[in-house]
N, C-alpha and C positions, 0 to 999 in steps of 0.2 A: 436482471442482468445488465441494468441500464447503467450503473457505475461503470462497467467495463464497456458498454457500448458506446458511453459518451468518451472513454479513453480510447475508442477506436474511431471517433468520428471524426476528426480533424487530421486530414493526411497531408502532412508537410514533412521536407527533407529539411537538412541541415547543413558552415562556411567551409571551405575547402580546408579539408584536414586530415592526416594520416594517422593511424593507431594502431597499436599491437593487439591482435585477437588470434586464438588458436582454436577456433570453433568452426573451421571449414568454409567458412564466408570470405569473399574476397578481401585482401588487405591493400587494393588500389585507394588512392585518395577518393573521398566521396565529395560530389559536389552538393553543399549544404547551405542552408541560410540560416543566419542568427535570428534570435528573437530581436524583435524591436520594441520601444517605448511605446506603452498605450496611454490615452489620456486619462482613463481611470481602470486600471487592471482589477479594482476590488470589485467590479460589476461582471467581471469574465467569469467563466466556467471553471472552478477551481476544484480537483479532485482529490488532494489529499493536503494533510498539513501535520506538522510536527512543532516541538520545540528543538532549538539549538541553543542550549542552555538557557537563558532567560528571554531569548529571540523566539518569536514564531515564523515559522517558514512555511508557505503554503505554493502549490503547485498546479497548473492546469494547460488550459489550451493555448495554443500559440508558443509554447515555451516559457509562458508567465511565471515568473517566481517574484512573489510578493514576500517583504519583510517587515516585521513590527517589532519595535525595542521599547515600547511603552504599553506592554500589555494588552495590545490589540485595538489601542485607540487610535492609531495613524498607522499608515501603510505606505511604504513604497516599492518600486521595482527595482529588482537586482541589477546590477551595474553592467554586468557582462554573462550571457547566456548564449552558448554558441549554437543552439538549436531550437527552430521553431515548430518542433513535433510537439504534439499534445504531450503534457508529462502527466502520468497517472499515480505515482509514488513517490515520496521521499523520505529518507531515513538520516539520522546523524547518529553515528558512533559516539561522538564527543561534540563539544559545543563549537568547534571547528571543521570537523570533517564528516562530510555528507555526500549522499549520493541521491539522484533522481532518476527514473527510468519513464520509458514510456514509448509511443509509437515508433515504428520501424527499428525495434529493439534497442533505442538509444539509451544509452548509460552517461550520465553526467556527473562529474564530482566536484566538490569545492573543498577548500583548505582554509577559508576565512570566514566560515560560518555562513555562507550563502551570498556573500557580497558580489563573488565572481565565480564563473563556473568554467569548466573545460570538458570537451569530449572524450569518452573514453570509448566508445563502442557506438556503432550503428549499421544496420544491414539495409540498403535500400533494394537489393535484388528481390527481396519477399517481405512483405508487412507482416512480420510475426511479432506483436506488440509484448512488451513487457508490462505486468500488471503490479509487481510488487517487489521490493528490496529490502534486505535486512542484512546488518553487519554485527558480529559479534564483537569487534573492536575495529580499530583502524586499518587493519590489513585482510582479516578474513569476512569475507561476505558472499551473498546469494542473491539470484534474481530470478523470478519465476515469470510465465506468462503464458500464451497460447500454444495450444497442442504439446502439452508436456515439456514446454521449454523450460530447462533448469540451468543456470550458470552458475559458476563457482569462481572465486578468484582468492589467491592468498597473498596478495602484493598490494592490496589497497586499490585494486581496479585496474592496474596498468595491462594486466593481461586477464581474460576471461574464458574459461573453459567450459565446455558442454558436459554436464553430467547427466548420463543415460539412467532413465528410470527404469526399473523392472516392469515387466507386463502387468496388468492388474490382475486380481484374482478371476479365475474363470478363463483366463486367456485374453487375445486379443492385444492390440499394439498400446503402448503408453502414448496415448493421444488426449487426454484429459485436459481442460483448461486450467492453469493453476493461477488462483486470486490473490491470495494473500500468504505470505511467509513470515513466521515469528518464532519467537523461543521461549521458554520457560525458565526458570530462575536456576534449573539445574544444567541448562544449554541442550536441552532436547529442542530439536527443530521438528517445528509443524508446518504444513500447508493446507490450508483451506482450499477445497478444488469443488470441481462440479460432480453430479450424480451423488451427492452427500458424503463426498470421501474426503478424509483427511490423510494426508500422508505424514509420516513420523520418521525421524532419524535420531537414533541414540548414540551415534557414533561420530556426530560433528560433520553430517552429509556424506558419508563413505557408502552407506547402505540405507536404502528407505525401504518401508512397509507401508501398505495400503490398510487404515482402517475405517470400517463403515460406521456411521453413525445410526443408521436406521432409517434416513431419509433419503428419497432420490433426486432431491432439488440441489440447485447450486448453492455452496457455501462461499460467500464472497468476502469474508472477514473473520478474524479471530484475534486473541489475547490470551496471556497468562496471567491469572491474578496472584495476589501475593500470599495466599494460601496454598499455592499448588493447584488449584483449580484451573482449568483450562475449557475456553468457551470459543464456539464458532457459530457463525449465524449467516443468514442469506436469504433467499427466496422466501416471499409471503411471510416475514417475520419469524421463520423457524429459527430457534436457538436450542442450542445442546451445550452439555457440560460434562467433563469428565473428572472425576476425583482421582483416576489411578493412572494419571500420566498418557491417557489417550488410550487405554485396553479397551475402555468400555464407556459408552456414551449414553446420557439420560435427557430425554427433551425436558426444555424448562419453558414455562409459559412466559413469553416476551410481552405479552401485553398489546402487541401489534400484528397486524395484518400486512404492514407495508414492509417490502423487502429492505434487510438490516444491510446497510453498506459500509458500517464503520463500529468496533466496538474497541473500547479502551479500558483496562483496569486502572484503577488509582485507589492504593490502600485496599481496604475491604470492599470497596464498590466497583461496579463495572457499569460503564456509560456507552450509551450507542446513540446512533441516529440512523433514518433510513428514508426510504422514498415516501412521498406522500406526507411530509413534514413531521414524521414520527421521531421523537425523543425517547429514549429509553434509559432506564437505569434500575439498579437491584443491587443487593448484597450477593457477594460472592457465595455466600452459602445459603441463599434464599430459595425458595420454592417458586416464586413468582418475581417478575419483574414489573415494573410500572412504567406504563407508557402514555405520553401526551402528544396529541397532534397539534402543529402549530396551525394558526388560523390560515396563513398562507399556503398550505399544503405543499411547501417547497421540496423539491427533490435533493434532500440532504446527502452529502458525500463524505464529510469529516467533521471531526471537531477537536478542540481544544479544550482540556478541561481545567477548572479552576485550580490555581496554585502558582508560585512563582511570579507573582504581581498580578495574575490574572483573578479577577474577581468572582467573573460570571463565565459560564461556557461560552465558545466564541465557534459559530457554526459556519461550514461552508458548503456551497451549494453548486448548482449547473447556472445560477445565476449570481454568483460570487459570495461575499461575505455578508452573513446576517447575523442581528443581534439577538440576544436571548428575548424571549416574550415571557 
């Protein structure tokens, strides 16, 4: 659970601002602190990374957002980030419109490819961090986090509403930690969660159901491959695949015993990284993945795969940006 523990580790608040929200939290202005420039942010803890068109955008501790426009050769810090909270995830709906989420339920948005950011949401009365964010377009999106926190917006994040999840099978409260939200090519939504559970919505988030993978460990990440296969992974290198849209799940040998923190599908390949320096990849239809362990045994948190001007994978970790080995 270290990626999410890292995301919860730095407790910071965010500049005086008011924002619209309809989730029952206070609408009063928050006293917050903006992120500030760092001498070398590429050696700070970075928890997630993605592409905004050809640009690379990575986020991490202290509200750090770093950008690269040359395939990862050089990086610079974003010009304006109004939150010094640890940012755990970032997602772009298109090259200009992106969102980042993190500590204190912070949600930031950008309309210029990550150069500048604005604060959409934060709740300092309770530290209920958000771990992941996904948008199907520039208007409709979801963010997930601690204790079954599920937020939804239909207006690009100007307002965020809490979506109440049903009780899990067997009863009890909906209090699972929700680690990664993503979608397949048909628009079905999936959430990788703890206790081996994957939540699924086939109606755009209106209703959700619990699907059990057969494992009881936490699932930290997931991705949908081009052939329709769904993958989720997490604790101790456990990896699962579904060929039927999440109805049933089969264990896949990841080749790793290091907990998987990121999975990304590209074409018919699935790439992943994990703790203890494990780097994974395999065919979306393959029976087994290949795993190599970096000599530095770095705690890897994210990667950007080759393509769009990137010749080799770029790795992100608790110690910053790492080169391929």
